[in-house]
PyMOL CGO cylinders between C-alpha atoms (Angstrom):
from pymol import cmd
from pymol.cgo import CYLINDER

trace = [
    CYLINDER, -34.30, 16.47, 10.53, -36.45, 15.74, 13.54, 0.3, 1, 1, 1, 1, 1, 1,
    CYLINDER, -36.45, 15.74, 13.54, -36.54, 18.19, 16.46, 0.3, 1, 1, 1, 1, 1, 1,
    CYLINDER, -36.54, 18.19, 16.46, -35.22, 15.47, 18.78, 0.3, 1, 1, 1, 1, 1, 1,
    CYLINDER, -35.22, 15.47, 18.78, -32.20, 14.84, 16.51, 0.3, 1, 1, 1, 1, 1, 1,
    CYLINDER, -32.20, 14.84, 16.51, -31.51, 18.57, 16.28, 0.3, 1, 1, 1, 1, 1, 1,
    CYLINDER, -31.51, 18.57, 16.28, -31.60, 18.84, 20.09, 0.3, 1, 1, 1, 1, 1, 1,
    CYLINDER, -31.60, 18.84, 20.09, -29.26, 15.83, 20.48, 0.3, 1, 1, 1, 1, 1, 1,
    CYLINDER, -29.26, 15.83, 20.48, -26.78, 17.22, 17.94, 0.3, 1, 1, 1, 1, 1, 1,
    CYLINDER, -26.78, 17.22, 17.94, -26.83, 20.63, 19.62, 0.3, 1, 1, 1, 1, 1, 1,
    CYLINDER, -26.83, 20.63, 19.62, -26.12, 19.04, 22.97, 0.3, 1, 1, 1, 1, 1, 1,
    CYLINDER, -26.12, 19.04, 22.97, -23.34, 16.88, 21.52, 0.3, 1, 1, 1, 1, 1, 1,
    CYLINDER, -23.34, 16.88, 21.52, -21.80, 20.07, 20.11, 0.3, 1, 1, 1, 1, 1, 1,
    CYLINDER, -21.80, 20.07, 20.11, -21.53, 21.40, 23.65, 0.3, 1, 1, 1, 1, 1, 1,
    CYLINDER, -21.53, 21.40, 23.65, -19.50, 18.41, 24.86, 0.3, 1, 1, 1, 1, 1, 1,
    CYLINDER, -19.50, 18.41, 24.86, -15.72, 18.31, 25.06, 0.3, 1, 1, 1, 1, 1, 1,
    CYLINDER, -15.72, 18.31, 25.06, -13.88, 16.57, 22.21, 0.3, 1, 1, 1, 1, 1, 1,
    CYLINDER, -13.88, 16.57, 22.21, -13.20, 13.59, 24.50, 0.3, 1, 1, 1, 1, 1, 1,
    CYLINDER, -13.20, 13.59, 24.50, -16.89, 13.32, 25.37, 0.3, 1, 1, 1, 1, 1, 1,
    CYLINDER, -16.89, 13.32, 25.37, -17.80, 13.59, 21.70, 0.3, 1, 1, 1, 1, 1, 1,
    CYLINDER, -17.80, 13.59, 21.70, -15.44, 10.68, 20.97, 0.3, 1, 1, 1, 1, 1, 1,
    CYLINDER, -15.44, 10.68, 20.97, -17.19, 8.69, 23.69, 0.3, 1, 1, 1, 1, 1, 1,
    CYLINDER, -17.19, 8.69, 23.69, -20.55, 9.38, 22.03, 0.3, 1, 1, 1, 1, 1, 1,
    CYLINDER, -20.55, 9.38, 22.03, -19.13, 8.35, 18.66, 0.3, 1, 1, 1, 1, 1, 1,
    CYLINDER, -19.13, 8.35, 18.66, -17.73, 5.12, 20.07, 0.3, 1, 1, 1, 1, 1, 1,
    CYLINDER, -17.73, 5.12, 20.07, -21.05, 4.33, 21.69, 0.3, 1, 1, 1, 1, 1, 1,
    CYLINDER, -21.05, 4.33, 21.69, -22.92, 4.92, 18.43, 0.3, 1, 1, 1, 1, 1, 1,
    CYLINDER, -22.92, 4.92, 18.43, -20.47, 2.87, 16.37, 0.3, 1, 1, 1, 1, 1, 1,
    CYLINDER, -20.47, 2.87, 16.37, -20.80, -0.12, 18.69, 0.3, 1, 1, 1, 1, 1, 1,
    CYLINDER, -20.80, -0.12, 18.69, -24.58, 0.22, 18.76, 0.3, 1, 1, 1, 1, 1, 1,
    CYLINDER, -24.58, 0.22, 18.76, -24.82, 0.31, 14.97, 0.3, 1, 1, 1, 1, 1, 1,
    CYLINDER, -24.82, 0.31, 14.97, -22.39, -2.62, 14.61, 0.3, 1, 1, 1, 1, 1, 1,
    CYLINDER, -22.39, -2.62, 14.61, -24.67, -4.79, 16.74, 0.3, 1, 1, 1, 1, 1, 1,
    CYLINDER, -24.67, -4.79, 16.74, -27.69, -4.01, 14.59, 0.3, 1, 1, 1, 1, 1, 1,
    CYLINDER, -27.69, -4.01, 14.59, -26.05, -4.00, 11.16, 0.3, 1, 1, 1, 1, 1, 1,
    CYLINDER, -26.05, -4.00, 11.16, -23.54, -6.83, 11.23, 0.3, 1, 1, 1, 1, 1, 1,
    CYLINDER, -23.54, -6.83, 11.23, -24.68, -10.32, 11.92, 0.3, 1, 1, 1, 1, 1, 1,
    CYLINDER, -24.68, -10.32, 11.92, -22.12, -13.07, 12.25, 0.3, 1, 1, 1, 1, 1, 1,
    CYLINDER, -22.12, -13.07, 12.25, -21.95, -15.40, 9.27, 0.3, 1, 1, 1, 1, 1, 1,
    CYLINDER, -21.95, -15.40, 9.27, -22.24, -19.06, 10.13, 0.3, 1, 1, 1, 1, 1, 1,
    CYLINDER, -22.24, -19.06, 10.13, -18.96, -20.90, 9.78, 0.3, 1, 1, 1, 1, 1, 1,
    CYLINDER, -18.96, -20.90, 9.78, -19.10, -23.53, 7.11, 0.3, 1, 1, 1, 1, 1, 1,
    CYLINDER, -19.10, -23.53, 7.11, -17.18, -26.75, 6.84, 0.3, 1, 1, 1, 1, 1, 1,
    CYLINDER, -17.18, -26.75, 6.84, -15.67, -28.04, 3.62, 0.3, 1, 1, 1, 1, 1, 1,
    CYLINDER, -15.67, -28.04, 3.62, -17.58, -31.24, 4.19, 0.3, 1, 1, 1, 1, 1, 1,
    CYLINDER, -17.58, -31.24, 4.19, -20.83, -29.26, 3.82, 0.3, 1, 1, 1, 1, 1, 1,
    CYLINDER, -20.83, -29.26, 3.82, -19.93, -28.71, 0.16, 0.3, 1, 1, 1, 1, 1, 1,
    CYLINDER, -19.93, -28.71, 0.16, -19.62, -32.41, -0.53, 0.3, 1, 1, 1, 1, 1, 1,
    CYLINDER, -19.62, -32.41, -0.53, -21.75, -33.46, -3.46, 0.3, 1, 1, 1, 1, 1, 1,
    CYLINDER, -21.75, -33.46, -3.46, -22.81, -29.94, -4.45, 0.3, 1, 1, 1, 1, 1, 1,
    CYLINDER, -22.81, -29.94, -4.45, -20.89, -29.89, -7.74, 0.3, 1, 1, 1, 1, 1, 1,
    CYLINDER, -20.89, -29.89, -7.74, -21.74, -32.38, -10.45, 0.3, 1, 1, 1, 1, 1, 1,
    CYLINDER, -21.74, -32.38, -10.45, -19.09, -34.83, -11.60, 0.3, 1, 1, 1, 1, 1, 1,
    CYLINDER, -19.09, -34.83, -11.60, -17.26, -34.21, -13.77, 0.3, 1, 1, 1, 1, 1, 1,
    CYLINDER, -17.26, -34.21, -13.77, -17.18, -30.52, -12.89, 0.3, 1, 1, 1, 1, 1, 1,
    CYLINDER, -17.18, -30.52, -12.89, -17.58, -28.41, -16.02, 0.3, 1, 1, 1, 1, 1, 1,
    CYLINDER, -17.58, -28.41, -16.02, -17.86, -31.58, -18.07, 0.3, 1, 1, 1, 1, 1, 1,
    CYLINDER, -17.86, -31.58, -18.07, -14.17, -32.50, -17.87, 0.3, 1, 1, 1, 1, 1, 1,
    CYLINDER, -14.17, -32.50, -17.87, -12.49, -35.34, -16.00, 0.3, 1, 1, 1, 1, 1, 1,
    CYLINDER, -12.49, -35.34, -16.00, -10.14, -34.10, -13.27, 0.3, 1, 1, 1, 1, 1, 1,
    CYLINDER, -10.14, -34.10, -13.27, -7.08, -35.96, -14.57, 0.3, 1, 1, 1, 1, 1, 1,
    CYLINDER, -7.08, -35.96, -14.57, -7.68, -34.72, -18.10, 0.3, 1, 1, 1, 1, 1, 1,
    CYLINDER, -7.68, -34.72, -18.10, -7.99, -31.16, -16.76, 0.3, 1, 1, 1, 1, 1, 1,
    CYLINDER, -7.99, -31.16, -16.76, -4.69, -31.47, -14.87, 0.3, 1, 1, 1, 1, 1, 1,
    CYLINDER, -4.69, -31.47, -14.87, -2.91, -32.88, -17.91, 0.3, 1, 1, 1, 1, 1, 1,
    CYLINDER, -2.91, -32.88, -17.91, -4.37, -30.24, -20.24, 0.3, 1, 1, 1, 1, 1, 1,
    CYLINDER, -4.37, -30.24, -20.24, -3.51, -27.29, -17.97, 0.3, 1, 1, 1, 1, 1, 1,
    CYLINDER, -3.51, -27.29, -17.97, 0.04, -28.59, -17.43, 0.3, 1, 1, 1, 1, 1, 1,
    CYLINDER, 0.04, -28.59, -17.43, 0.50, -28.90, -21.19, 0.3, 1, 1, 1, 1, 1, 1,
    CYLINDER, 0.50, -28.90, -21.19, -0.88, -25.40, -21.74, 0.3, 1, 1, 1, 1, 1, 1,
    CYLINDER, -0.88, -25.40, -21.74, 1.45, -24.01, -19.07, 0.3, 1, 1, 1, 1, 1, 1,
    CYLINDER, 1.45, -24.01, -19.07, 4.45, -25.72, -20.64, 0.3, 1, 1, 1, 1, 1, 1,
    CYLINDER, 4.45, -25.72, -20.64, 3.54, -24.34, -24.07, 0.3, 1, 1, 1, 1, 1, 1,
    CYLINDER, 3.54, -24.34, -24.07, 3.09, -20.87, -22.63, 0.3, 1, 1, 1, 1, 1, 1,
    CYLINDER, 3.09, -20.87, -22.63, 6.50, -20.97, -20.89, 0.3, 1, 1, 1, 1, 1, 1,
    CYLINDER, 6.50, -20.97, -20.89, 8.17, -22.19, -24.09, 0.3, 1, 1, 1, 1, 1, 1,
    CYLINDER, 8.17, -22.19, -24.09, 6.59, -19.37, -26.09, 0.3, 1, 1, 1, 1, 1, 1,
    CYLINDER, 6.59, -19.37, -26.09, 7.83, -16.85, -23.53, 0.3, 1, 1, 1, 1, 1, 1,
    CYLINDER, 7.83, -16.85, -23.53, 11.35, -18.30, -23.43, 0.3, 1, 1, 1, 1, 1, 1,
    CYLINDER, 11.35, -18.30, -23.43, 11.92, -18.77, -27.15, 0.3, 1, 1, 1, 1, 1, 1,
    CYLINDER, 11.92, -18.77, -27.15, 9.98, -15.85, -28.62, 0.3, 1, 1, 1, 1, 1, 1,
    CYLINDER, 9.98, -15.85, -28.62, 11.67, -13.10, -26.64, 0.3, 1, 1, 1, 1, 1, 1,
    CYLINDER, 11.67, -13.10, -26.64, 13.33, -10.53, -28.95, 0.3, 1, 1, 1, 1, 1, 1,
    CYLINDER, 13.33, -10.53, -28.95, 17.06, -9.97, -28.30, 0.3, 1, 1, 1, 1, 1, 1,
]
cmd.load_cgo(trace, "trace")
């Protein structure tokens, strides 16, 4: 630990709890400014054309039909295979 940091910590230790909270708040805000950088907001339209068609090699309508059929089969298995 540097001598300057030791001196600062010693002096902070001599402050009242309220003053110590003020120092903590100051440090938190200071670190936030240097650590966090705002992420640019993106628009859905920016994603246009990024994924190849058909996505994952399957036509969208075929995917919808297949997943609906799988869901129906799954529900039927749950409804009719439940032990009494």
